[in-house]
MARTORNU-664148 format. One record per residue: residue number from 1; residue in three letters; x, y, z of N, C-alpha, C in turn. Coordinates in nm, 2 decimals. Each point is the difference from the previous one (the first is absolute). Layout:
N
NODE   resi   resn       nx       ny       nz      cax      cay      caz       cx       cy       cz
NODE    NUM    Ala        X        Y        Z        X        Y        Z        X        Y        Z
...
END
This chain:
117
NODE   resi   resn       nx       ny       nz      cax      cay      caz       cx       cy       cz
NODE      1    Met     0.08    -0.11     0.00    -0.09     0.11     0.01     0.10     0.13    -0.01
NODE      2    Lys     0.10     0.00     0.09     0.09     0.11     0.01     0.08     0.02    -0.15
NODE      3    Leu     0.04    -0.10    -0.06     0.06    -0.01    -0.13    -0.09     0.06    -0.10
NODE      4    Arg    -0.13    -0.03     0.01    -0.10     0.06    -0.10    -0.03     0.14     0.02
NODE      5    Asn     0.00     0.05     0.13    -0.02     0.15     0.02     0.13     0.08    -0.03
NODE      6    Leu     0.12    -0.07     0.01     0.12     0.06    -0.04     0.02     0.01    -0.15
NODE      7    Leu    -0.05    -0.10    -0.08     0.00     0.00    -0.14    -0.09     0.11    -0.05
NODE      8    Leu    -0.13     0.00     0.06    -0.10     0.11    -0.03     0.05     0.13     0.02
NODE      9    Ala     0.06     0.04     0.12     0.05     0.12     0.03     0.12     0.05    -0.10
NODE     10    Cys     0.08    -0.09    -0.04     0.11     0.02    -0.09    -0.05     0.03    -0.13
NODE     11    Thr    -0.11    -0.06    -0.05    -0.06     0.02    -0.13    -0.07     0.14    -0.01
NODE     12    Val    -0.07     0.03     0.11    -0.06     0.13     0.00     0.10     0.12     0.02
NODE     13    Leu     0.10    -0.03     0.07     0.11     0.11     0.00     0.07     0.01    -0.13
NODE     14    Gly     0.02    -0.10    -0.07     0.06    -0.01    -0.13    -0.08     0.07    -0.10
NODE     15    Leu    -0.13    -0.02     0.00    -0.09     0.07    -0.10    -0.01     0.15     0.03
NODE     16    Thr    -0.01     0.04     0.12     0.01     0.14     0.03     0.12     0.07    -0.04
NODE     17    Ala     0.11    -0.06     0.00     0.13     0.05    -0.04     0.00     0.02    -0.15
NODE     18    Cys    -0.07    -0.08    -0.07    -0.01     0.01    -0.15    -0.11     0.10    -0.05
NODE     19    Ser    -0.06     0.07     0.08    -0.11     0.09    -0.04     0.05     0.12    -0.08
NODE     20    Asn     0.13     0.03     0.02     0.06     0.11    -0.07     0.04    -0.04    -0.13
NODE     21    Trp    -0.01    -0.12    -0.04     0.04    -0.05    -0.13    -0.11     0.02    -0.11
NODE     22    Ile    -0.11     0.03     0.05    -0.13     0.01    -0.08     0.01     0.15    -0.05
NODE     23    Tyr     0.00     0.03    -0.14     0.00     0.12    -0.06    -0.14     0.05     0.01
NODE     24    Arg    -0.02     0.12     0.05    -0.13     0.07     0.00     0.02     0.14    -0.07
NODE     25    Ile    -0.10     0.03    -0.10     0.03     0.12    -0.08    -0.06     0.11     0.08
NODE     26    Asp     0.05     0.11    -0.03    -0.06     0.14     0.05    -0.13     0.03    -0.08
NODE     27    Val    -0.09     0.05     0.07    -0.13     0.04    -0.07    -0.03     0.15     0.01
NODE     28    Pro     0.04     0.07    -0.12    -0.03     0.14     0.00    -0.15     0.02    -0.05
NODE     29    Gln    -0.06     0.10     0.06    -0.13     0.03    -0.05    -0.02     0.16    -0.01
NODE     30    Gly    -0.06     0.05    -0.10    -0.04     0.14    -0.01     0.09     0.07    -0.09
NODE     31    Asn     0.01     0.13     0.02     0.08     0.10    -0.09     0.13     0.02     0.07
NODE     32    Phe     0.11    -0.05    -0.07     0.13     0.04     0.05     0.04     0.14    -0.04
NODE     33    Leu     0.02     0.08     0.10     0.04     0.15    -0.03     0.14     0.02     0.04
NODE     34    Glu     0.07     0.07    -0.08     0.13     0.05     0.05    -0.01     0.15     0.03
NODE     35    Gln     0.10     0.04     0.09     0.01     0.14     0.04     0.01     0.09    -0.12
NODE     36    Lys     0.08    -0.03    -0.09     0.02     0.08    -0.12    -0.13     0.02    -0.07
NODE     37    Asp    -0.09    -0.09    -0.01    -0.13     0.03    -0.06    -0.09     0.09     0.08
NODE     38    Val     0.00    -0.02     0.13    -0.07     0.08     0.10     0.05     0.15    -0.01
NODE     39    Asp     0.12     0.02    -0.02     0.07     0.13    -0.01    -0.06     0.08    -0.13
NODE     40    Lys    -0.05    -0.07    -0.10    -0.06     0.06    -0.11    -0.14     0.07     0.02
NODE     41    Leu    -0.07    -0.04     0.12    -0.13     0.05     0.01     0.01     0.15     0.04
NODE     42    Arg    -0.10     0.07    -0.05    -0.01     0.15     0.04    -0.15     0.03     0.02
NODE     43    Val    -0.02     0.10     0.09    -0.14     0.04     0.02    -0.06     0.05    -0.13
NODE     44    Gly    -0.12    -0.02    -0.02    -0.07     0.03    -0.13     0.01    -0.09    -0.11
NODE     45    Met     0.07    -0.11     0.01     0.01    -0.10    -0.11    -0.14    -0.06    -0.01
NODE     46    Thr    -0.03    -0.03    -0.13    -0.13    -0.07    -0.03     0.01    -0.15     0.03
NODE     47    Lys    -0.12    -0.06     0.00     0.00    -0.14     0.03     0.08    -0.08    -0.11
NODE     48    Glu    -0.01     0.04    -0.13     0.06    -0.06    -0.11     0.16     0.01     0.02
NODE     49    Gln     0.04     0.11     0.05     0.16     0.03     0.02     0.04    -0.10     0.11
NODE     50    Val    -0.08    -0.02     0.11     0.03    -0.08     0.11     0.01    -0.15    -0.05
NODE     51    Ile    -0.10    -0.04    -0.09     0.01    -0.13    -0.06     0.13    -0.03    -0.08
NODE     52    Tyr     0.03     0.11    -0.07     0.12    -0.01    -0.09     0.13    -0.02     0.09
NODE     53    Val     0.01     0.07     0.12     0.11    -0.01     0.08     0.00    -0.13     0.10
NODE     54    Leu    -0.11    -0.02     0.06    -0.01    -0.10     0.09    -0.07    -0.13    -0.04
NODE     55    Gly    -0.07     0.00    -0.10    -0.09    -0.11    -0.05    -0.14     0.01     0.07
NODE     56    Arg    -0.08    -0.10    -0.03    -0.13     0.00     0.04     0.00    -0.04     0.16
NODE     57    Pro    -0.08     0.06     0.08     0.00    -0.04     0.14    -0.06    -0.13     0.03
NODE     58    Val     0.05    -0.07     0.10    -0.05    -0.13     0.04    -0.14     0.01     0.05
NODE     59    Leu    -0.04     0.11     0.06    -0.13     0.02     0.06    -0.05     0.15    -0.01
NODE     60    Gln    -0.12     0.00    -0.05    -0.08     0.12    -0.01    -0.12     0.00     0.10
NODE     61    Asp    -0.02     0.10     0.08    -0.11     0.00     0.10    -0.13     0.01    -0.09
NODE     62    Ser    -0.09    -0.09     0.02    -0.13    -0.01    -0.07    -0.08     0.11     0.03
NODE     63    Phe     0.01     0.07     0.12    -0.09     0.10     0.03     0.07     0.14    -0.02
NODE     64    Asp     0.13     0.00    -0.01     0.07     0.13    -0.01     0.10    -0.03    -0.13
NODE     65    His    -0.04     0.05    -0.11     0.08    -0.02    -0.12     0.12     0.09    -0.01
NODE     66    Asp     0.02     0.08     0.11     0.12     0.10    -0.01     0.10    -0.06     0.10
NODE     67    Thr     0.00    -0.12     0.04     0.11    -0.05     0.08     0.04    -0.13    -0.07
NODE     68    Trp     0.13    -0.01    -0.02     0.06    -0.12    -0.06     0.11    -0.06     0.10
NODE     69    Tyr     0.00    -0.13     0.01     0.10    -0.06     0.09     0.09    -0.09    -0.08
NODE     70    Tyr     0.12     0.02     0.02     0.11    -0.08    -0.05     0.07    -0.09     0.11
NODE     71    Leu    -0.03    -0.12     0.00     0.04    -0.09     0.11     0.09    -0.10    -0.05
NODE     72    Tyr     0.11    -0.03     0.08     0.10    -0.11    -0.04     0.03    -0.08     0.12
NODE     73    Asp    -0.02    -0.13    -0.01     0.02    -0.10     0.11     0.11    -0.10    -0.05
NODE     74    Met     0.10    -0.03     0.09     0.10    -0.09    -0.03     0.00    -0.10     0.11
NODE     75    Lys    -0.04    -0.13    -0.04     0.00    -0.10     0.10     0.12    -0.09    -0.03
NODE     76    Arg     0.09     0.00     0.09     0.12    -0.08    -0.02    -0.02    -0.15     0.02
NODE     77    Gly     0.06    -0.07    -0.09    -0.01    -0.15     0.01     0.10    -0.06     0.10
NODE     78    Met     0.12     0.07     0.01     0.10    -0.05     0.09     0.04     0.12     0.08
NODE     79    Gln     0.03    -0.03     0.13     0.03     0.10     0.09     0.14     0.08    -0.02
NODE     80    Asp     0.08    -0.09    -0.06     0.15     0.06    -0.02    -0.01     0.10    -0.11
NODE     81    Arg    -0.10     0.02    -0.08    -0.01     0.10    -0.11    -0.06     0.12     0.05
NODE     82    Gly    -0.03     0.02     0.13    -0.05     0.12     0.06    -0.14    -0.02     0.05
NODE     83    Lys    -0.04     0.11     0.05    -0.14     0.01     0.07    -0.11     0.03    -0.10
NODE     84    Asp    -0.12    -0.04     0.03    -0.12     0.04    -0.08    -0.01     0.15     0.02
NODE     85    Phe    -0.05     0.06    -0.11    -0.03     0.15     0.01    -0.12     0.04    -0.08
NODE     86    Arg    -0.04     0.12     0.04    -0.12     0.06    -0.08     0.03     0.14    -0.02
NODE     87    Lys    -0.03     0.05    -0.12     0.03     0.15    -0.03    -0.14     0.05    -0.06
NODE     88    Gln    -0.03     0.12     0.03    -0.12     0.05    -0.06     0.02     0.15    -0.03
NODE     89    Leu    -0.08     0.04    -0.10    -0.01     0.14    -0.05    -0.14     0.03    -0.03
NODE     90    Ile    -0.05     0.10     0.06    -0.14     0.04    -0.02     0.00     0.14    -0.07
NODE     91    Val    -0.06     0.00    -0.11    -0.01     0.13    -0.08    -0.14     0.05     0.00
NODE     92    His    -0.02     0.13     0.05    -0.14     0.07     0.01     0.00     0.10    -0.11
NODE     93    Phe    -0.11     0.00    -0.06    -0.02     0.09    -0.12    -0.11     0.09     0.04
NODE     94    Asn     0.00     0.13    -0.06    -0.11     0.10     0.01    -0.02     0.04    -0.15
NODE     95    Gln    -0.12    -0.01    -0.05    -0.03     0.04    -0.14     0.09    -0.07    -0.10
NODE     96    Asp     0.03    -0.14     0.02     0.08    -0.08    -0.07     0.15     0.05    -0.02
NODE     97    Lys     0.04     0.07     0.10     0.15     0.04     0.01     0.05    -0.04     0.13
NODE     98    Ile     0.12    -0.03     0.03     0.07    -0.03     0.12    -0.02     0.12     0.10
NODE     99    Ala    -0.06    -0.04     0.12    -0.01     0.10     0.10     0.10    -0.03     0.11
NODE    100    Ser     0.02    -0.13     0.03     0.10    -0.04     0.11     0.03    -0.15    -0.02
NODE    101    Val     0.11    -0.04     0.05     0.06    -0.13     0.00     0.04    -0.04     0.14
NODE    102    Thr    -0.03    -0.11     0.05     0.04    -0.05     0.12     0.05    -0.14    -0.01
NODE    103    Gly     0.08    -0.05     0.10     0.04    -0.14     0.00     0.15    -0.01     0.04
NODE    104    Asp     0.06    -0.12    -0.04     0.13    -0.03     0.05     0.12     0.05    -0.08
NODE    105    Phe    -0.03     0.08    -0.09     0.11     0.06    -0.08     0.01     0.15     0.02
NODE    106    Glu     0.12     0.05    -0.01     0.03     0.14     0.02    -0.03     0.07    -0.14
NODE    107    Leu    -0.07     0.12     0.03    -0.03     0.08    -0.12     0.11     0.09    -0.04
NODE    108    Ser     0.03     0.03    -0.12     0.11     0.08    -0.04    -0.02     0.15     0.04
NODE    109    Ala     0.10     0.07     0.01     0.00     0.14     0.04    -0.08     0.08    -0.10
NODE    110    Asp    -0.01    -0.05    -0.13    -0.08     0.07    -0.10    -0.14    -0.04    -0.01
NODE    111    Phe    -0.05    -0.09     0.09    -0.14    -0.04     0.00    -0.10     0.11    -0.02
NODE    112    Asn     0.02     0.10     0.08    -0.10     0.12     0.01     0.02     0.09    -0.12
NODE    113    Thr     0.09    -0.02    -0.09     0.01     0.08    -0.11    -0.07    -0.05    -0.13
NODE    114    Pro    -0.10     0.05    -0.04    -0.09    -0.06    -0.11     0.10    -0.01    -0.13
NODE    115    Leu    -0.04    -0.09    -0.09     0.08    -0.02    -0.13    -0.04     0.12    -0.09
NODE    116    Asp    -0.10     0.06     0.02    -0.04     0.11    -0.10     0.10     0.12     0.01
NODE    117    Leu     0.08     0.01     0.10     0.08     0.12     0.00     0.13    -0.02    -0.08
END
């Protein structure tokens, strides 16, 4: 009986040691945005210009067509490749032009300078 328990314990211990051998892929979801693209945003840009710079948003509020959500989730398959993370950028429009931008990205110093000047 002791030999059987010892064999079972060694098998379980051996299998848990091999768990890092299994390759698990990273699962990215949403809009991947880079800081250089966010730096191109300016107050007063139209919705079409924002789509050209950032692409279409992942989520548009059904009740408020003047708010666009750009979300990006990264679920890591293996812990040694880094931690899971989430980034978001929320663009608010007023009369189909950018009024404000909030989220995890820094806005450029020129954000408040309209493109028309």
